[in-house]
N, CA, C and O atoms as a Maestro MAE file, in Angstrom:
{
 s_m_m2io_version
 :::
 2.0.0
}

f_m_ct {
 s_m_title
 :::
 protein
 m_atom[276] {
  # First column is atom index #
  i_m_mmod_type
  r_m_x_coord
  r_m_y_coord
  r_m_z_coord
  i_m_residue_number
  s_m_chain_name
  s_m_pdb_residue_name
  s_m_pdb_atom_name
  i_m_atomic_number
  :::
  1 25 0.841 -1.163 0.000 1 A "MET " " N  " 7
  2 3 0.000 0.000 0.000 1 A "MET " " CA " 6
  3 2 0.900 1.244 0.000 1 A "MET " " C  " 6
  4 15 1.832 1.367 0.795 1 A "MET " " O  " 8
  5 25 0.596 2.118 -0.883 2 A "THR " " N  " 7
  6 3 1.416 3.329 -0.947 2 A "THR " " CA " 6
  7 2 0.907 4.345 0.066 2 A "THR " " C  " 6
  8 15 -0.159 4.176 0.658 2 A "THR " " O  " 8
  9 25 1.668 5.374 0.247 3 A "MET " " N  " 7
  10 3 1.322 6.418 1.210 3 A "MET " " CA " 6
  11 2 0.030 7.134 0.801 3 A "MET " " C  " 6
  12 15 -0.789 7.462 1.660 3 A "MET " " O  " 8
  13 25 -0.160 7.378 -0.490 4 A "LYS " " N  " 7
  14 3 -1.366 8.052 -0.966 4 A "LYS " " CA " 6
  15 2 -2.606 7.214 -0.676 4 A "LYS " " C  " 6
  16 15 -3.644 7.742 -0.276 4 A "LYS " " O  " 8
  17 25 -2.491 5.899 -0.880 5 A "GLN " " N  " 7
  18 3 -3.626 5.019 -0.613 5 A "GLN " " CA " 6
  19 2 -3.964 4.999 0.880 5 A "GLN " " C  " 6
  20 15 -5.132 4.999 1.268 5 A "GLN " " O  " 8
  21 25 -2.913 4.983 1.707 6 A "LEU " " N  " 7
  22 3 -3.111 4.976 3.150 6 A "LEU " " CA " 6
  23 2 -3.836 6.254 3.596 6 A "LEU " " C  " 6
  24 15 -4.773 6.193 4.392 6 A "LEU " " O  " 8
  25 25 -3.409 7.380 3.095 7 A "VAL " " N  " 7
  26 3 -4.044 8.651 3.436 7 A "VAL " " CA " 6
  27 2 -5.491 8.649 2.957 7 A "VAL " " C  " 6
  28 15 -6.377 9.112 3.674 7 A "VAL " " O  " 8
  29 25 -5.741 8.137 1.763 8 A "ALA " " N  " 7
  30 3 -7.103 8.100 1.226 8 A "ALA " " CA " 6
  31 2 -8.000 7.225 2.096 8 A "ALA " " C  " 6
  32 15 -9.147 7.587 2.358 8 A "ALA " " O  " 8
  33 25 -7.496 6.091 2.541 9 A "VAL " " N  " 7
  34 3 -8.274 5.193 3.398 9 A "VAL " " CA " 6
  35 2 -8.546 5.857 4.749 9 A "VAL " " C  " 6
  36 15 -9.654 5.751 5.274 9 A "VAL " " O  " 8
  37 25 -7.562 6.532 5.308 10 A "LEU " " N  " 7
  38 3 -7.747 7.204 6.594 10 A "LEU " " CA " 6
  39 2 -8.779 8.336 6.479 10 A "LEU " " C  " 6
  40 15 -9.618 8.509 7.362 10 A "LEU " " O  " 8
  41 25 -8.709 9.092 5.397 11 A "VAL " " N  " 7
  42 3 -9.678 10.172 5.189 11 A "VAL " " CA " 6
  43 2 -11.080 9.590 5.042 11 A "VAL " " C  " 6
  44 15 -12.038 10.126 5.600 11 A "VAL " " O  " 8
  45 25 -11.202 8.509 4.302 12 A "ALA " " N  " 7
  46 3 -12.505 7.868 4.121 12 A "ALA " " CA " 6
  47 2 -13.043 7.343 5.455 12 A "ALA " " C  " 6
  48 15 -14.239 7.453 5.727 12 A "ALA " " O  " 8
  49 25 -12.170 6.777 6.282 13 A "ALA " " N  " 7
  50 3 -12.588 6.249 7.584 13 A "ALA " " CA " 6
  51 2 -13.070 7.378 8.498 13 A "ALA " " C  " 6
  52 15 -14.077 7.238 9.192 13 A "ALA " " O  " 8
  53 25 -12.346 8.489 8.488 14 A "VAL " " N  " 7
  54 3 -12.748 9.632 9.310 14 A "VAL " " CA " 6
  55 2 -14.090 10.170 8.830 14 A "VAL " " C  " 6
  56 15 -14.960 10.477 9.645 14 A "VAL " " O  " 8
  57 25 -14.266 10.287 7.531 15 A "PHE " " N  " 7
  58 3 -15.528 10.770 6.976 15 A "PHE " " CA " 6
  59 2 -16.685 9.853 7.356 15 A "PHE " " C  " 6
  60 15 -17.761 10.324 7.722 15 A "PHE " " O  " 8
  61 25 -16.461 8.545 7.268 16 A "ALA " " N  " 7
  62 3 -17.502 7.581 7.617 16 A "ALA " " CA " 6
  63 2 -17.863 7.686 9.101 16 A "ALA " " C  " 6
  64 15 -19.037 7.624 9.465 16 A "ALA " " O  " 8
  65 25 -16.859 7.842 9.943 17 A "ALA " " N  " 7
  66 3 -17.110 7.954 11.382 17 A "ALA " " CA " 6
  67 2 -17.911 9.216 11.686 17 A "ALA " " C  " 6
  68 15 -18.830 9.193 12.505 17 A "ALA " " O  " 8
  69 25 -17.559 10.318 11.023 18 A "MET " " N  " 7
  70 3 -18.287 11.567 11.249 18 A "MET " " CA " 6
  71 2 -19.725 11.456 10.754 18 A "MET " " C  " 6
  72 15 -20.641 11.987 11.383 18 A "MET " " O  " 8
  73 25 -19.926 10.782 9.652 19 A "SER " " N  " 7
  74 3 -21.269 10.609 9.112 19 A "SER " " CA " 6
  75 2 -22.129 9.783 10.057 19 A "SER " " C  " 6
  76 15 -23.288 10.121 10.299 19 A "SER " " O  " 8
  77 25 -21.576 8.713 10.587 20 A "LEU " " N  " 7
  78 3 -22.322 7.877 11.532 20 A "LEU " " CA " 6
  79 2 -22.668 8.660 12.800 20 A "LEU " " C  " 6
  80 15 -23.769 8.528 13.334 20 A "LEU " " O  " 8
  81 25 -21.738 9.462 13.270 21 A "ALA " " N  " 7
  82 3 -21.992 10.263 14.468 21 A "ALA " " CA " 6
  83 2 -23.109 11.282 14.204 21 A "ALA " " C  " 6
  84 15 -23.952 11.526 15.067 21 A "ALA " " O  " 8
  85 25 -23.104 11.865 13.019 22 A "ALA " " N  " 7
  86 3 -24.135 12.846 12.677 22 A "ALA " " CA " 6
  87 2 -25.508 12.183 12.584 22 A "ALA " " C  " 6
  88 15 -26.500 12.750 13.041 22 A "ALA " " O  " 8
  89 25 -25.570 11.008 12.007 23 A "VAL " " N  " 7
  90 3 -26.839 10.288 11.893 23 A "VAL " " CA " 6
  91 2 -27.361 9.930 13.284 23 A "VAL " " C  " 6
  92 15 -28.553 10.070 13.558 23 A "VAL " " O  " 8
  93 25 -26.473 9.472 14.156 24 A "ALA " " N  " 7
  94 3 -26.882 9.124 15.519 24 A "ALA " " CA " 6
  95 2 -27.397 10.355 16.260 24 A "ALA " " C  " 6
  96 15 -28.377 10.269 17.000 24 A "ALA " " O  " 8
  97 25 -26.746 11.492 16.065 25 A "GLN " " N  " 7
  98 3 -27.172 12.718 16.726 25 A "GLN " " CA " 6
  99 2 -28.533 13.168 16.201 25 A "GLN " " C  " 6
  100 15 -29.369 13.638 16.973 25 A "GLN " " O  " 8
  101 25 -28.759 13.030 14.908 26 A "ASP " " N  " 7
  102 3 -30.064 13.392 14.321 26 A "ASP " " CA " 6
  103 2 -31.173 12.532 14.900 26 A "ASP " " C  " 6
  104 15 -32.253 13.037 15.207 26 A "ASP " " O  " 8
  105 25 -30.920 11.241 15.053 27 A "LYS " " N  " 7
  106 3 -31.927 10.355 15.630 27 A "LYS " " CA " 6
  107 2 -32.231 10.762 17.063 27 A "LYS " " C  " 6
  108 15 -33.386 10.745 17.488 27 A "LYS " " O  " 8
  109 25 -31.194 11.128 17.806 28 A "LYS " " N  " 7
  110 3 -31.375 11.540 19.185 28 A "LYS " " CA " 6
  111 2 -32.200 12.823 19.247 28 A "LYS " " C  " 6
  112 15 -33.069 12.959 20.108 28 A "LYS " " O  " 8
  113 25 -31.936 13.752 18.353 29 A "MET " " N  " 7
  114 3 -32.683 15.010 18.311 29 A "MET " " CA " 6
  115 2 -34.139 14.756 17.932 29 A "MET " " C  " 6
  116 15 -35.039 15.395 18.477 29 A "MET " " O  " 8
  117 25 -34.379 13.832 17.007 30 A "ASP " " N  " 7
  118 3 -35.743 13.504 16.611 30 A "ASP " " CA " 6
  119 2 -36.531 12.964 17.798 30 A "ASP " " C  " 6
  120 15 -37.691 13.327 17.994 30 A "ASP " " O  " 8
  121 25 -35.902 12.096 18.590 31 A "LYS " " N  " 7
  122 3 -36.580 11.545 19.758 31 A "LYS " " CA " 6
  123 2 -36.918 12.643 20.755 31 A "LYS " " C  " 6
  124 15 -38.017 12.667 21.310 31 A "LYS " " O  " 8
  125 25 -35.973 13.553 20.982 32 A "SER " " N  " 7
  126 3 -36.236 14.630 21.943 32 A "SER " " CA " 6
  127 2 -37.313 15.568 21.414 32 A "SER " " C  " 6
  128 15 -38.112 16.080 22.197 32 A "SER " " O  " 8
  129 25 -37.355 15.806 20.101 33 A "ASP " " N  " 7
  130 3 -38.407 16.645 19.511 33 A "ASP " " CA " 6
  131 2 -39.767 15.996 19.690 33 A "ASP " " C  " 6
  132 15 -40.744 16.677 20.003 33 A "ASP " " O  " 8
  133 25 -39.840 14.688 19.494 34 A "LYS " " N  " 7
  134 3 -41.112 13.979 19.662 34 A "LYS " " CA " 6
  135 2 -41.574 14.054 21.108 34 A "LYS " " C  " 6
  136 15 -42.761 14.239 21.380 34 A "LYS " " O  " 8
  137 25 -40.631 13.911 22.034 35 A "MET " " N  " 7
  138 3 -40.990 13.972 23.449 35 A "MET " " CA " 6
  139 2 -41.492 15.373 23.811 35 A "MET " " C  " 6
  140 15 -42.443 15.519 24.579 35 A "MET " " O  " 8
  141 25 -40.843 16.402 23.249 36 A "GLU " " N  " 7
  142 3 -41.277 17.772 23.518 36 A "GLU " " CA " 6
  143 2 -42.681 18.008 22.978 36 A "GLU " " C  " 6
  144 15 -43.495 18.665 23.626 36 A "GLU " " O  " 8
  145 25 -42.967 17.477 21.799 37 A "LYS " " N  " 7
  146 3 -44.292 17.644 21.219 37 A "LYS " " CA " 6
  147 2 -45.342 16.961 22.084 37 A "LYS " " C  " 6
  148 15 -46.428 17.502 22.292 37 A "LYS " " O  " 8
  149 25 -45.016 15.765 22.589 38 A "LYS " " N  " 7
  150 3 -45.953 15.061 23.452 38 A "LYS " " CA " 6
  151 2 -46.205 15.857 24.722 38 A "LYS " " C  " 6
  152 15 -47.342 15.961 25.183 38 A "LYS " " O  " 8
  153 25 -45.136 16.420 25.288 39 A "MET " " N  " 7
  154 3 -45.284 17.197 26.512 39 A "MET " " CA " 6
  155 2 -46.104 18.452 26.243 39 A "MET " " C  " 6
  156 15 -46.924 18.844 27.073 39 A "MET " " O  " 8
  157 25 -45.895 19.085 25.096 40 A "ASP " " N  " 7
  158 3 -46.669 20.280 24.740 40 A "ASP " " CA " 6
  159 2 -48.146 19.944 24.618 40 A "ASP " " C  " 6
  160 15 -48.995 20.706 25.082 40 A "ASP " " O  " 8
  161 25 -48.463 18.814 23.999 41 A "LYS " " N  " 7
  162 3 -49.858 18.405 23.861 41 A "LYS " " CA " 6
  163 2 -50.479 18.179 25.227 41 A "LYS " " C  " 6
  164 15 -51.613 18.591 25.470 41 A "LYS " " O  " 8
  165 25 -49.737 17.520 26.131 42 A "LYS " " N  " 7
  166 3 -50.260 17.269 27.478 42 A "LYS " " CA " 6
  167 2 -50.481 18.586 28.209 42 A "LYS " " C  " 6
  168 15 -51.489 18.755 28.895 42 A "LYS " " O  " 8
  169 25 -49.537 19.526 28.065 43 A "ASP " " N  " 7
  170 3 -49.677 20.817 28.722 43 A "ASP " " CA " 6
  171 2 -50.901 21.561 28.208 43 A "ASP " " C  " 6
  172 15 -51.636 22.166 28.989 43 A "ASP " " O  " 8
  173 25 -51.121 21.519 26.905 44 A "LYS " " N  " 7
  174 3 -52.273 22.203 26.327 44 A "LYS " " CA " 6
  175 2 -53.570 21.591 26.838 44 A "LYS " " C  " 6
  176 15 -54.518 22.313 27.148 44 A "LYS " " O  " 8
  177 25 -53.618 20.258 26.928 45 A "LYS " " N  " 7
  178 3 -54.814 19.592 27.442 45 A "LYS " " CA " 6
  179 2 -55.061 19.978 28.893 45 A "LYS " " C  " 6
  180 15 -56.193 20.257 29.289 45 A "LYS " " O  " 8
  181 25 -53.975 19.992 29.690 46 A "ASP " " N  " 7
  182 3 -54.104 20.358 31.094 46 A "ASP " " CA " 6
  183 2 -54.595 21.794 31.241 46 A "ASP " " C  " 6
  184 15 -55.431 22.084 32.098 46 A "ASP " " O  " 8
  185 25 -54.075 22.692 30.406 47 A "LYS " " N  " 7
  186 3 -54.499 24.092 30.484 47 A "LYS " " CA " 6
  187 2 -55.968 24.225 30.122 47 A "LYS " " C  " 6
  188 15 -56.696 24.997 30.745 47 A "LYS " " O  " 8
  189 25 -56.408 23.471 29.113 48 A "LYS " " N  " 7
  190 3 -57.811 23.525 28.726 48 A "LYS " " CA " 6
  191 2 -58.688 23.040 29.869 48 A "LYS " " C  " 6
  192 15 -59.714 23.650 30.168 48 A "LYS " " O  " 8
  193 25 -58.291 21.945 30.511 49 A "LYS " " N  " 7
  194 3 -59.063 21.412 31.629 49 A "LYS " " CA " 6
  195 2 -59.094 22.409 32.777 49 A "LYS " " C  " 6
  196 15 -60.145 22.634 33.377 49 A "LYS " " O  " 8
  197 25 -57.946 23.008 33.087 50 A "ASP " " N  " 7
  198 3 -57.880 23.983 34.169 50 A "ASP " " CA " 6
  199 2 -58.754 25.190 33.851 50 A "ASP " " C  " 6
  200 15 -59.435 25.717 34.731 50 A "ASP " " O  " 8
  201 25 -58.734 25.621 32.612 51 A "GLY " " N  " 7
  202 3 -59.551 26.762 32.207 51 A "GLY " " CA " 6
  203 2 -61.023 26.480 32.383 51 A "GLY " " C  " 6
  204 15 -61.770 27.345 32.840 51 A "GLY " " O  " 8
  205 25 -61.453 25.287 32.028 52 A "LYS " " N  " 7
  206 3 -62.861 24.916 32.181 52 A "LYS " " CA " 6
  207 2 -63.232 24.859 33.658 52 A "LYS " " C  " 6
  208 15 -64.299 25.332 34.051 52 A "LYS " " O  " 8
  209 25 -62.365 24.289 34.466 53 A "LYS " " N  " 7
  210 3 -62.660 24.183 35.893 53 A "LYS " " CA " 6
  211 2 -62.782 25.560 36.517 53 A "LYS " " C  " 6
  212 15 -63.673 25.799 37.332 53 A "LYS " " O  " 8
  213 25 -61.888 26.469 36.139 54 A "LYS " " N  " 7
  214 3 -61.923 27.810 36.703 54 A "LYS " " CA " 6
  215 2 -63.195 28.535 36.292 54 A "LYS " " C  " 6
  216 15 -63.816 29.220 37.105 54 A "LYS " " O  " 8
  217 25 -63.582 28.384 35.035 55 A "SER " " N  " 7
  218 3 -64.783 29.079 34.582 55 A "SER " " CA " 6
  219 2 -66.017 28.489 35.255 55 A "SER " " C  " 6
  220 15 -66.955 29.225 35.560 55 A "SER " " O  " 8
  221 25 -66.038 27.193 35.490 56 A "GLU " " N  " 7
  222 3 -67.168 26.576 36.173 56 A "GLU " " CA " 6
  223 2 -67.251 27.079 37.611 56 A "GLU " " C  " 6
  224 15 -68.336 27.367 38.116 56 A "GLU " " O  " 8
  225 25 -66.100 27.182 38.260 57 A "LYS " " N  " 7
  226 3 -66.085 27.677 39.632 57 A "LYS " " CA " 6
  227 2 -66.572 29.114 39.667 57 A "LYS " " C  " 6
  228 15 -67.341 29.494 40.550 57 A "LYS " " O  " 8
  229 25 -66.127 29.907 38.711 58 A "GLY " " N  " 7
  230 3 -66.555 31.297 38.641 58 A "GLY " " CA " 6
  231 2 -68.050 31.398 38.432 58 A "GLY " " C  " 6
  232 15 -68.704 32.252 39.032 58 A "GLY " " O  " 8
  233 25 -68.604 30.535 37.586 59 A "ASP " " N  " 7
  234 3 -70.043 30.537 37.341 59 A "ASP " " CA " 6
  235 2 -70.806 30.182 38.609 59 A "ASP " " C  " 6
  236 15 -71.858 30.761 38.881 59 A "ASP " " O  " 8
  237 25 -70.300 29.256 39.370 60 A "LYS " " N  " 7
  238 3 -70.974 28.857 40.607 60 A "LYS " " CA " 6
  239 2 -70.973 30.004 41.599 60 A "LYS " " C  " 6
  240 15 -71.971 30.238 42.281 60 A "LYS " " O  " 8
  241 25 -69.857 30.724 41.688 61 A "LYS " " N  " 7
  242 3 -69.768 31.835 42.624 61 A "LYS " " CA " 6
  243 2 -70.761 32.920 42.242 61 A "LYS " " C  " 6
  244 15 -71.406 33.502 43.114 61 A "LYS " " O  " 8
  245 25 -70.891 33.198 40.962 62 A "LYS " " N  " 7
  246 3 -71.831 34.219 40.515 62 A "LYS " " CA " 6
  247 2 -73.257 33.814 40.853 62 A "LYS " " C  " 6
  248 15 -74.051 34.639 41.304 62 A "LYS " " O  " 8
  249 25 -73.580 32.553 40.637 63 A "SER " " N  " 7
  250 3 -74.944 32.108 40.930 63 A "SER " " CA " 6
  251 2 -75.199 32.114 42.433 63 A "SER " " C  " 6
  252 15 -76.316 32.400 42.864 63 A "SER " " O  " 8
  253 25 -74.187 31.805 43.235 64 A "ASP " " N  " 7
  254 3 -74.326 31.854 44.685 64 A "ASP " " CA " 6
  255 2 -74.609 33.290 45.142 64 A "ASP " " C  " 6
  256 15 -75.436 33.503 46.028 64 A "ASP " " O  " 8
  257 25 -73.942 34.255 44.557 65 A "LYS " " N  " 7
  258 3 -74.155 35.650 44.937 65 A "LYS " " CA " 6
  259 2 -75.574 36.082 44.582 65 A "LYS " " C  " 6
  260 15 -76.216 36.825 45.325 65 A "LYS " " O  " 8
  261 25 -76.041 35.615 43.460 66 A "MET " " N  " 7
  262 3 -77.391 35.996 43.035 66 A "MET " " CA " 6
  263 2 -78.433 35.359 43.966 66 A "MET " " C  " 6
  264 15 -79.456 35.974 44.270 66 A "MET " " O  " 8
  265 25 -78.171 34.141 44.408 67 A "ASP " " N  " 7
  266 3 -79.104 33.447 45.299 67 A "ASP " " CA " 6
  267 2 -79.162 34.152 46.654 67 A "ASP " " C  " 6
  268 15 -80.228 34.218 47.265 67 A "ASP " " O  " 8
  269 25 -78.048 34.672 47.127 68 A "LYS " " N  " 7
  270 3 -77.999 35.322 48.428 68 A "LYS " " CA " 6
  271 2 -78.778 36.638 48.419 68 A "LYS " " C  " 6
  272 15 -79.363 37.016 49.434 68 A "LYS " " O  " 8
  273 25 -78.793 37.326 47.302 69 A "LYS " " N  " 7
  274 3 -79.511 38.610 47.227 69 A "LYS " " CA " 6
  275 2 -80.960 38.355 47.238 69 A "LYS " " C  " 6
  276 15 -81.752 39.296 47.182 69 A "LYS " " O  " 8
  :::
 }
 m_bond[275] {
  # First column is bond index #
  i_m_from
  i_m_to
  i_m_order
  :::
  1 1 2 1
  2 2 3 1
  3 3 4 2
  4 3 5 1
  5 5 6 1
  6 6 7 1
  7 7 8 2
  8 7 9 1
  9 9 10 1
  10 10 11 1
  11 11 12 2
  12 11 13 1
  13 13 14 1
  14 14 15 1
  15 15 16 2
  16 15 17 1
  17 17 18 1
  18 18 19 1
  19 19 20 2
  20 19 21 1
  21 21 22 1
  22 22 23 1
  23 23 24 2
  24 23 25 1
  25 25 26 1
  26 26 27 1
  27 27 28 2
  28 27 29 1
  29 29 30 1
  30 30 31 1
  31 31 32 2
  32 31 33 1
  33 33 34 1
  34 34 35 1
  35 35 36 2
  36 35 37 1
  37 37 38 1
  38 38 39 1
  39 39 40 2
  40 39 41 1
  41 41 42 1
  42 42 43 1
  43 43 44 2
  44 43 45 1
  45 45 46 1
  46 46 47 1
  47 47 48 2
  48 47 49 1
  49 49 50 1
  50 50 51 1
  51 51 52 2
  52 51 53 1
  53 53 54 1
  54 54 55 1
  55 55 56 2
  56 55 57 1
  57 57 58 1
  58 58 59 1
  59 59 60 2
  60 59 61 1
  61 61 62 1
  62 62 63 1
  63 63 64 2
  64 63 65 1
  65 65 66 1
  66 66 67 1
  67 67 68 2
  68 67 69 1
  69 69 70 1
  70 70 71 1
  71 71 72 2
  72 71 73 1
  73 73 74 1
  74 74 75 1
  75 75 76 2
  76 75 77 1
  77 77 78 1
  78 78 79 1
  79 79 80 2
  80 79 81 1
  81 81 82 1
  82 82 83 1
  83 83 84 2
  84 83 85 1
  85 85 86 1
  86 86 87 1
  87 87 88 2
  88 87 89 1
  89 89 90 1
  90 90 91 1
  91 91 92 2
  92 91 93 1
  93 93 94 1
  94 94 95 1
  95 95 96 2
  96 95 97 1
  97 97 98 1
  98 98 99 1
  99 99 100 2
  100 99 101 1
  101 101 102 1
  102 102 103 1
  103 103 104 2
  104 103 105 1
  105 105 106 1
  106 106 107 1
  107 107 108 2
  108 107 109 1
  109 109 110 1
  110 110 111 1
  111 111 112 2
  112 111 113 1
  113 113 114 1
  114 114 115 1
  115 115 116 2
  116 115 117 1
  117 117 118 1
  118 118 119 1
  119 119 120 2
  120 119 121 1
  121 121 122 1
  122 122 123 1
  123 123 124 2
  124 123 125 1
  125 125 126 1
  126 126 127 1
  127 127 128 2
  128 127 129 1
  129 129 130 1
  130 130 131 1
  131 131 132 2
  132 131 133 1
  133 133 134 1
  134 134 135 1
  135 135 136 2
  136 135 137 1
  137 137 138 1
  138 138 139 1
  139 139 140 2
  140 139 141 1
  141 141 142 1
  142 142 143 1
  143 143 144 2
  144 143 145 1
  145 145 146 1
  146 146 147 1
  147 147 148 2
  148 147 149 1
  149 149 150 1
  150 150 151 1
  151 151 152 2
  152 151 153 1
  153 153 154 1
  154 154 155 1
  155 155 156 2
  156 155 157 1
  157 157 158 1
  158 158 159 1
  159 159 160 2
  160 159 161 1
  161 161 162 1
  162 162 163 1
  163 163 164 2
  164 163 165 1
  165 165 166 1
  166 166 167 1
  167 167 168 2
  168 167 169 1
  169 169 170 1
  170 170 171 1
  171 171 172 2
  172 171 173 1
  173 173 174 1
  174 174 175 1
  175 175 176 2
  176 175 177 1
  177 177 178 1
  178 178 179 1
  179 179 180 2
  180 179 181 1
  181 181 182 1
  182 182 183 1
  183 183 184 2
  184 183 185 1
  185 185 186 1
  186 186 187 1
  187 187 188 2
  188 187 189 1
  189 189 190 1
  190 190 191 1
  191 191 192 2
  192 191 193 1
  193 193 194 1
  194 194 195 1
  195 195 196 2
  196 195 197 1
  197 197 198 1
  198 198 199 1
  199 199 200 2
  200 199 201 1
  201 201 202 1
  202 202 203 1
  203 203 204 2
  204 203 205 1
  205 205 206 1
  206 206 207 1
  207 207 208 2
  208 207 209 1
  209 209 210 1
  210 210 211 1
  211 211 212 2
  212 211 213 1
  213 213 214 1
  214 214 215 1
  215 215 216 2
  216 215 217 1
  217 217 218 1
  218 218 219 1
  219 219 220 2
  220 219 221 1
  221 221 222 1
  222 222 223 1
  223 223 224 2
  224 223 225 1
  225 225 226 1
  226 226 227 1
  227 227 228 2
  228 227 229 1
  229 229 230 1
  230 230 231 1
  231 231 232 2
  232 231 233 1
  233 233 234 1
  234 234 235 1
  235 235 236 2
  236 235 237 1
  237 237 238 1
  238 238 239 1
  239 239 240 2
  240 239 241 1
  241 241 242 1
  242 242 243 1
  243 243 244 2
  244 243 245 1
  245 245 246 1
  246 246 247 1
  247 247 248 2
  248 247 249 1
  249 249 250 1
  250 250 251 1
  251 251 252 2
  252 251 253 1
  253 253 254 1
  254 254 255 1
  255 255 256 2
  256 255 257 1
  257 257 258 1
  258 258 259 1
  259 259 260 2
  260 259 261 1
  261 261 262 1
  262 262 263 1
  263 263 264 2
  264 263 265 1
  265 265 266 1
  266 266 267 1
  267 267 268 2
  268 267 269 1
  269 269 270 1
  270 270 271 1
  271 271 272 2
  272 271 273 1
  273 273 274 1
  274 274 275 1
  275 275 276 2
  :::
 }
}
């Protein structure tokens, strides 16, 4: 093997290693993005439920005040 071939093989190996690392990092980022989306959906659902509960409580208080008068 000549020196040029050795350098070419080493460059190819480094490139392949970097490509594999980049693919692994992309997969990891995709998983974290999916988890964030799931958490956002849960937060939105919780906020909607909390909003409904608060408005129901407010409605009850208003009706209680009217009953007392």
